[in-house]
DOGU-160234 format. One line per field, with one value per residue: x, z, y of N, C-alpha, C in turn; residue number from 1. Coordinates in steps of 0.2 Angstrom, whole numbers, plus 5000, padded with zeros to 4 digits. Last residue first. Example, Ala and Ser with C-alpha at 12.3 -4.5 7.8 and 13.67 -1.06 7.14 Angstrom:
residues 2
n.x	c(5064:5066)
n.z	c(5035:5039)
n.y	c(4989:4972)
ca.x	c(5068:5062)
ca.z	c(5036:5039)
ca.y	c(4995:4978)
c.x	c(5064:5066)
c.z	c(5039:5039)
c.y	c(5000:4984)
n	c(2:1)
END
This chain:
residues 273
n.x	c(5279:5289:5290:5278:5281:5290:5283:5275:5285:5288:5276:5276:5287:5283:5273:5280:5288:5278:5272:5283:5284:5272:5275:5285:5284:5284:5272:5273:5287:5295:5293:5293:5292:5305:5315:5316:5303:5299:5308:5306:5297:5298:5287:5288:5301:5299:5290:5298:5307:5299:5296:5308:5309:5299:5305:5317:5311:5306:5317:5323:5313:5312:5325:5325:5315:5321:5333:5331:5330:5316:5304:5303:5310:5303:5291:5295:5300:5288:5280:5288:5287:5275:5273:5279:5268:5263:5272:5268:5255:5258:5266:5256:5246:5253:5254:5241:5228:5216:5204:5200:5210:5208:5195:5196:5206:5201:5197:5210:5214:5205:5206:5219:5219:5210:5218:5229:5224:5219:5231:5237:5228:5228:5242:5243:5235:5241:5255:5253:5243:5250:5262:5267:5257:5248:5256:5257:5244:5242:5252:5248:5236:5240:5244:5231:5224:5231:5228:5214:5213:5217:5206:5194:5197:5197:5184:5178:5185:5182:5168:5168:5175:5175:5183:5195:5193:5192:5206:5213:5204:5207:5220:5218:5210:5221:5229:5221:5218:5230:5231:5221:5225:5237:5230:5223:5234:5239:5228:5222:5235:5242:5241:5233:5242:5245:5233:5233:5245:5242:5232:5238:5248:5239:5234:5246:5250:5238:5237:5249:5250:5239:5239:5245:5241:5235:5221:5216:5208:5200:5192:5186:5178:5169:5163:5157:5154:5149:5149:5158:5160:5178:5189:5206:5220:5235:5252:5263:5261:5250:5255:5263:5254:5238:5222:5213:5208:5202:5189:5185:5186:5177:5165:5164:5162:5150:5142:5144:5148:5158:5174:5190:5204:5220:5235:5248:5254:5263:5257:5250:5256:5259:5251:5244:5229)
n.z	c(5112:5103:5095:5089:5077:5072:5069:5059:5049:5046:5040:5029:5022:5019:5010:5000:4995:4989:4979:4971:4967:4959:4949:4942:4944:4947:4938:4925:4922:4929:4923:4906:4896:4898:4906:4904:4907:4919:4929:4928:4930:4936:4945:4954:4959:4965:4975:4983:4988:4995:5005:5011:5016:5026:5035:5038:5046:5056:5062:5067:5076:5085:5091:5096:5106:5114:5119:5116:5117:5124:5125:5116:5105:5102:5098:5086:5078:5076:5069:5057:5053:5048:5035:5025:5019:5012:5001:4995:4992:4982:4972:4968:4963:4953:4944:4941:4937:4931:4935:4945:4954:4959:4964:4974:4983:4991:5002:5008:5010:5019:5029:5033:5037:5048:5056:5059:5067:5078:5083:5087:5097:5106:5110:5116:5127:5134:5137:5145:5141:5125:5117:5110:5107:5100:5088:5083:5080:5070:5060:5057:5050:5038:5031:5031:5023:5011:5007:5006:4994:4985:4987:4984:4971:4965:4966:4957:4945:4943:4941:4929:4920:4925:4931:4937:4949:4959:4962:4965:4976:4985:4988:4994:5005:5012:5015:5023:5033:5040:5044:5053:5062:5067:5074:5084:5092:5096:5104:5111:5111:5103:5097:5086:5076:5069:5062:5054:5047:5040:5031:5023:5017:5010:5001:4994:4988:4981:4971:4964:4959:4950:4940:4929:4930:4932:4943:4956:4957:4946:4951:4962:4955:4949:4960:4967:4955:4943:4927:4913:4905:4907:4913:4909:4917:4908:4909:4905:4898:4904:4915:4911:4908:4917:4911:4906:4894:4897:4900:4887:4880:4887:4884:4870:4870:4876:4866:4855:4854:4849:4855:4859:4867:4868:4877:4879:4875:4870:4865:4871:4867:4855:4855:4870:4870)
n.y	c(5369:5372:5360:5359:5366:5358:5347:5352:5354:5341:5338:5347:5342:5329:5334:5341:5330:5323:5331:5333:5320:5320:5329:5322:5304:5290:5286:5288:5291:5284:5271:5277:5287:5298:5306:5320:5326:5319:5324:5339:5349:5362:5363:5353:5355:5367:5364:5356:5365:5373:5365:5364:5377:5377:5368:5375:5385:5377:5372:5384:5389:5379:5379:5392:5391:5381:5387:5405:5422:5431:5436:5447:5443:5431:5437:5444:5434:5427:5436:5437:5423:5419:5423:5415:5409:5420:5419:5407:5410:5420:5412:5403:5412:5418:5407:5405:5410:5407:5412:5403:5404:5417:5415:5405:5412:5423:5417:5414:5427:5433:5424:5426:5439:5438:5429:5436:5447:5439:5434:5446:5450:5440:5440:5452:5450:5439:5435:5423:5416:5414:5417:5406:5397:5406:5407:5394:5392:5402:5397:5385:5388:5394:5382:5376:5385:5384:5371:5371:5378:5368:5359:5366:5369:5357:5353:5362:5359:5346:5346:5353:5345:5327:5316:5319:5325:5315:5312:5324:5328:5318:5321:5334:5331:5324:5335:5344:5335:5334:5347:5347:5337:5344:5354:5348:5343:5355:5361:5346:5333:5318:5306:5309:5312:5301:5298:5310:5309:5297:5300:5309:5301:5293:5303:5307:5295:5291:5302:5301:5289:5290:5300:5295:5277:5262:5261:5262:5273:5272:5261:5266:5275:5266:5260:5270:5284:5294:5287:5294:5305:5304:5300:5296:5298:5302:5300:5311:5322:5327:5331:5342:5352:5351:5355:5364:5358:5347:5351:5354:5342:5335:5341:5339:5325:5325:5331:5323:5307:5301:5305:5302:5305:5297:5296:5302:5318:5326:5338:5348:5360:5366:5377:5384:5394)
ca.x	c(5273:5287:5296:5279:5275:5292:5288:5272:5281:5293:5278:5271:5287:5288:5271:5275:5292:5282:5268:5280:5289:5273:5270:5287:5284:5289:5273:5267:5281:5296:5290:5294:5290:5298:5314:5322:5307:5295:5307:5312:5295:5303:5288:5282:5300:5304:5288:5292:5310:5302:5290:5305:5314:5298:5298:5317:5315:5301:5313:5327:5315:5306:5323:5330:5314:5314:5333:5332:5333:5323:5305:5300:5312:5310:5291:5292:5304:5294:5278:5287:5293:5277:5270:5283:5272:5259:5272:5275:5256:5254:5269:5262:5245:5251:5260:5244:5234:5222:5208:5196:5210:5214:5196:5192:5207:5204:5192:5205:5218:5206:5199:5217:5223:5209:5211:5230:5227:5214:5225:5240:5230:5222:5239:5246:5233:5235:5253:5259:5244:5245:5259:5271:5263:5246:5254:5263:5247:5238:5252:5254:5235:5238:5249:5237:5222:5230:5235:5217:5211:5221:5213:5195:5196:5203:5189:5176:5185:5189:5171:5165:5178:5173:5176:5195:5194:5186:5201:5216:5205:5200:5218:5222:5207:5215:5231:5224:5212:5227:5236:5221:5219:5238:5235:5220:5229:5243:5230:5222:5228:5242:5245:5230:5238:5250:5236:5227:5244:5248:5231:5233:5250:5243:5230:5243:5255:5240:5231:5246:5254:5240:5235:5248:5241:5241:5224:5220:5213:5204:5196:5191:5183:5174:5167:5162:5152:5153:5146:5157:5154:5172:5183:5200:5214:5229:5246:5263:5267:5249:5250:5266:5258:5245:5227:5215:5211:5209:5193:5184:5190:5184:5167:5165:5168:5155:5142:5147:5143:5153:5168:5186:5197:5215:5228:5247:5248:5265:5260:5248:5256:5262:5250:5250:5232)
ca.z	c(5116:5108:5099:5095:5082:5074:5074:5065:5052:5050:5046:5034:5025:5023:5015:5004:4998:4994:4985:4974:4971:4965:4954:4946:4940:4951:4946:4928:4919:4930:4930:4911:4895:4895:4906:4903:4902:4913:4927:4926:4926:4931:4939:4950:4955:4960:4970:4980:4984:4989:5001:5008:5011:5020:5032:5035:5040:5052:5059:5062:5070:5082:5087:5091:5100:5111:5115:5120:5113:5123:5130:5123:5108:5104:5103:5092:5080:5079:5076:5062:5055:5055:5040:5029:5023:5018:5006:4998:4997:4987:4976:4971:4968:4958:4947:4945:4939:4930:4930:4939:4950:4957:4959:4968:4979:4984:4998:5006:5005:5012:5026:5031:5032:5043:5054:5055:5060:5073:5080:5081:5091:5102:5107:5110:5123:5130:5135:5146:5148:5129:5121:5112:5110:5106:5092:5086:5085:5076:5063:5060:5056:5044:5032:5034:5030:5014:5008:5011:5000:4986:4988:4991:4976:4965:4970:4964:4948:4943:4947:4935:4922:4921:4928:4931:4944:4956:4961:4960:4970:4983:4986:4988:5000:5010:5010:5017:5029:5036:5040:5048:5059:5064:5069:5078:5089:5091:5097:5110:5112:5106:5103:5092:5079:5073:5067:5058:5051:5044:5037:5027:5021:5015:5005:4999:4992:4986:4975:4967:4964:4955:4947:4933:4927:4931:4936:4955:4963:4947:4945:4963:4960:4945:4955:4970:4960:4949:4933:4917:4904:4905:4915:4907:4917:4912:4907:4908:4896:4897:4916:4914:4903:4916:4914:4913:4894:4894:4905:4892:4878:4887:4891:4873:4867:4880:4873:4855:4858:4844:4856:4853:4868:4864:4876:4876:4878:4873:4860:4872:4874:4857:4850:4866:4871)
ca.y	c(5367:5377:5363:5355:5369:5365:5347:5350:5360:5346:5334:5347:5348:5330:5330:5344:5336:5320:5329:5339:5323:5315:5330:5328:5310:5295:5285:5287:5294:5291:5272:5272:5280:5297:5299:5316:5328:5318:5317:5336:5343:5360:5368:5354:5348:5366:5369:5353:5359:5376:5367:5358:5375:5382:5367:5368:5387:5381:5368:5380:5393:5380:5373:5390:5395:5380:5381:5399:5417:5429:5431:5448:5449:5431:5433:5448:5440:5424:5433:5443:5426:5417:5427:5419:5405:5418:5425:5408:5406:5422:5418:5401:5407:5422:5410:5400:5414:5403:5416:5404:5398:5415:5420:5404:5406:5424:5420:5408:5423:5436:5425:5419:5437:5442:5427:5430:5448:5443:5430:5442:5454:5442:5434:5451:5455:5438:5442:5428:5416:5412:5422:5412:5395:5403:5413:5398:5388:5402:5404:5385:5385:5399:5388:5373:5383:5390:5373:5367:5381:5374:5357:5363:5375:5361:5349:5361:5366:5348:5342:5355:5351:5333:5315:5315:5329:5317:5307:5320:5332:5318:5315:5333:5335:5320:5330:5346:5338:5328:5344:5351:5336:5337:5356:5351:5338:5351:5364:5353:5335:5325:5307:5306:5318:5304:5293:5308:5314:5297:5295:5311:5307:5290:5300:5311:5298:5287:5300:5308:5291:5284:5301:5300:5283:5265:5261:5256:5272:5277:5261:5261:5278:5270:5256:5267:5279:5294:5289:5288:5302:5308:5297:5300:5294:5304:5296:5305:5319:5324:5326:5336:5349:5353:5350:5366:5365:5346:5348:5359:5348:5333:5341:5346:5328:5322:5334:5330:5312:5303:5302:5304:5304:5302:5294:5295:5314:5320:5334:5342:5359:5360:5372:5383:5388)
c.x	c(5275:5281:5294:5285:5276:5287:5290:5277:5277:5290:5283:5273:5282:5289:5276:5274:5287:5286:5273:5276:5287:5279:5270:5282:5285:5290:5277:5267:5275:5290:5291:5291:5291:5298:5307:5321:5313:5299:5304:5311:5301:5301:5293:5283:5293:5303:5293:5290:5304:5305:5293:5300:5311:5303:5297:5310:5315:5305:5308:5322:5318:5308:5317:5328:5319:5313:5327:5332:5334:5324:5313:5303:5309:5312:5298:5292:5302:5299:5284:5285:5293:5283:5272:5280:5277:5264:5268:5275:5263:5255:5265:5266:5251:5249:5259:5251:5238:5228:5214:5199:5205:5214:5203:5193:5203:5205:5195:5200:5213:5210:5200:5210:5221:5212:5209:5223:5228:5217:5220:5235:5232:5223:5233:5244:5236:5233:5247:5257:5250:5247:5253:5268:5267:5252:5252:5261:5253:5241:5248:5254:5242:5237:5247:5242:5227:5228:5235:5224:5214:5219:5217:5202:5197:5203:5195:5181:5183:5189:5179:5167:5174:5176:5174:5188:5194:5187:5196:5211:5207:5200:5212:5220:5211:5211:5226:5226:5215:5221:5233:5226:5219:5231:5236:5224:5225:5239:5234:5224:5228:5235:5246:5234:5235:5247:5241:5230:5238:5247:5236:5231:5244:5246:5233:5238:5251:5245:5234:5241:5252:5244:5236:5245:5244:5241:5231:5223:5218:5210:5201:5195:5188:5179:5172:5166:5158:5151:5151:5153:5153:5166:5177:5193:5208:5223:5240:5257:5268:5256:5249:5261:5261:5249:5234:5221:5214:5212:5201:5189:5190:5188:5174:5167:5170:5162:5148:5147:5147:5148:5163:5179:5193:5208:5225:5240:5247:5260:5262:5251:5254:5261:5253:5248:5238)
c.z	c(5123:5112:5104:5099:5089:5079:5076:5070:5058:5052:5050:5041:5030:5026:5021:5010:5002:4998:4991:4980:4974:4969:4960:4951:4945:4946:4949:4935:4923:4927:4932:4918:4900:4894:4904:4903:4900:4907:4921:4925:4924:4927:4934:4944:4951:4956:4964:4974:4980:4985:4995:5003:5008:5014:5025:5031:5035:5045:5054:5058:5065:5075:5083:5087:5095:5105:5111:5116:5117:5119:5129:5128:5115:5107:5106:5098:5086:5082:5079:5069:5059:5057:5047:5034:5028:5022:5012:5003:5000:4993:4982:4975:4972:4964:4953:4948:4944:4932:4928:4933:4944:4952:4955:4962:4973:4980:4991:5001:5003:5007:5019:5027:5029:5037:5048:5052:5056:5067:5076:5078:5085:5096:5103:5106:5116:5126:5130:5144:5150:5137:5126:5118:5113:5110:5099:5090:5088:5081:5070:5064:5060:5050:5038:5036:5034:5022:5012:5013:5006:4993:4989:4992:4983:4970:4971:4968:4955:4947:4948:4941:4928:4924:4923:4928:4937:4950:4956:4958:4964:4976:4982:4984:4993:5004:5008:5012:5022:5031:5036:5042:5052:5059:5064:5073:5083:5088:5093:5104:5111:5108:5106:5098:5086:5078:5072:5064:5056:5049:5042:5033:5026:5020:5011:5003:4996:4991:4982:4972:4968:4961:4952:4940:4932:4927:4936:4948:4961:4951:4944:4957:4961:4949:4951:4965:4963:4955:4939:4924:4908:4903:4913:4909:4915:4912:4911:4905:4900:4895:4909:4914:4905:4911:4912:4915:4901:4895:4903:4898:4883:4885:4892:4880:4870:4877:4877:4862:4858:4847:4851:4854:4862:4867:4872:4874:4875:4875:4863:4868:4876:4864:4852:4861:4867)
c.y	c(5366:5375:5368:5357:5365:5368:5353:5350:5358:5352:5338:5344:5349:5336:5330:5340:5340:5326:5326:5337:5329:5318:5326:5330:5316:5301:5291:5287:5294:5295:5280:5274:5275:5289:5297:5308:5324:5320:5316:5328:5339:5354:5365:5358:5349:5360:5368:5357:5356:5371:5370:5360:5369:5379:5371:5367:5380:5383:5371:5375:5389:5384:5375:5384:5394:5384:5380:5393:5411:5423:5429:5443:5450:5437:5432:5444:5443:5429:5430:5441:5433:5421:5425:5424:5409:5413:5423:5414:5406:5417:5420:5407:5405:5417:5414:5402:5410:5407:5413:5408:5399:5409:5419:5409:5405:5418:5422:5411:5417:5431:5428:5420:5430:5440:5431:5428:5442:5445:5433:5437:5450:5446:5436:5445:5454:5443:5440:5435:5420:5412:5420:5416:5401:5401:5411:5404:5391:5398:5404:5392:5385:5395:5392:5378:5380:5389:5379:5369:5378:5378:5363:5361:5372:5366:5353:5358:5366:5355:5344:5352:5354:5339:5321:5315:5326:5322:5310:5314:5328:5323:5315:5327:5334:5324:5325:5340:5340:5330:5338:5349:5340:5336:5350:5353:5342:5346:5360:5355:5343:5327:5313:5306:5315:5309:5297:5303:5313:5303:5295:5307:5309:5295:5296:5308:5303:5291:5297:5306:5297:5286:5295:5301:5288:5271:5264:5256:5266:5276:5266:5260:5272:5273:5260:5263:5275:5289:5289:5291:5296:5304:5301:5296:5298:5299:5298:5301:5312:5320:5323:5330:5342:5349:5353:5360:5367:5353:5348:5357:5354:5339:5339:5346:5335:5325:5331:5333:5318:5307:5305:5301:5307:5300:5299:5293:5307:5316:5327:5337:5352:5357:5366:5377:5386)
n	c(273:272:271:270:269:268:267:266:265:264:263:262:261:260:259:258:257:256:255:254:253:252:251:250:249:248:247:246:245:244:243:242:241:240:239:238:237:236:235:234:233:232:231:230:229:228:227:226:225:224:223:222:221:220:219:218:217:216:215:214:213:212:211:210:209:208:207:206:205:204:203:202:201:200:199:198:197:196:195:194:193:192:191:190:189:188:187:186:185:184:183:182:181:180:179:178:177:176:175:174:173:172:171:170:169:168:167:166:165:164:163:162:161:160:159:158:157:156:155:154:153:152:151:150:149:148:147:146:145:144:143:142:141:140:139:138:137:136:135:134:133:132:131:130:129:128:127:126:125:124:123:122:121:120:119:118:117:116:115:114:113:112:111:110:109:108:107:106:105:104:103:102:101:100:99:98:97:96:95:94:93:92:91:90:89:88:87:86:85:84:83:82:81:80:79:78:77:76:75:74:73:72:71:70:69:68:67:66:65:64:63:62:61:60:59:58:57:56:55:54:53:52:51:50:49:48:47:46:45:44:43:42:41:40:39:38:37:36:35:34:33:32:31:30:29:28:27:26:25:24:23:22:21:20:19:18:17:16:15:14:13:12:11:10:9:8:7:6:5:4:3:2:1)
END
């Protein structure tokens, strides 16, 4: 652990109970530097119930904007999904699942390391689920009723890849291979392009495929912007002690870029519907 990693932390947790203190030290070990540069909501030793959850959801801390930005994004995708049916409805529900799981992670991770690990696995797995959901929807859009043989092949390939990636998530997180996680998910985001190339080669370049490709590139670009904010921690580094610390911090902008990217991703899938 880096000696200066937690130098900006505005709160201290000093308990006479050695068990609680050990729980805090264990949880502190997995928190990001920017969370310490803002203000982390410590719930060590408190019961998990509605009262303490409301406390987390209403207290001024780094998790306030994390929770609400992704919870509202999840609600948005649920509401928007009702105007579609079939695969597009499912796509919106899976997007909603991703963001609601993120809100739950930022809620329940506050209590102890065990809850942190459990909810982080759901959160990160949700990202993989959303990425591959685009692949399945795209495959059906290109080949259903036209080349069912290719549709089954692509669906089988994406199913195998999704199982491998989702299965690798607990291993990656337990070993704190966060850079590998980012690289792996970035590569997964590009799995749509061989499918696009194959579909366009068979059916030709038209307005639908053009819109789909442009929107999907924009989706990936937005996710890249989010990763930049999360990694750079620009707001915390240059504006300590104000709203950019506890609300408009780097992880919040990572969430916003991700939510907009998911919306554009849904638009790209709709372009071929």
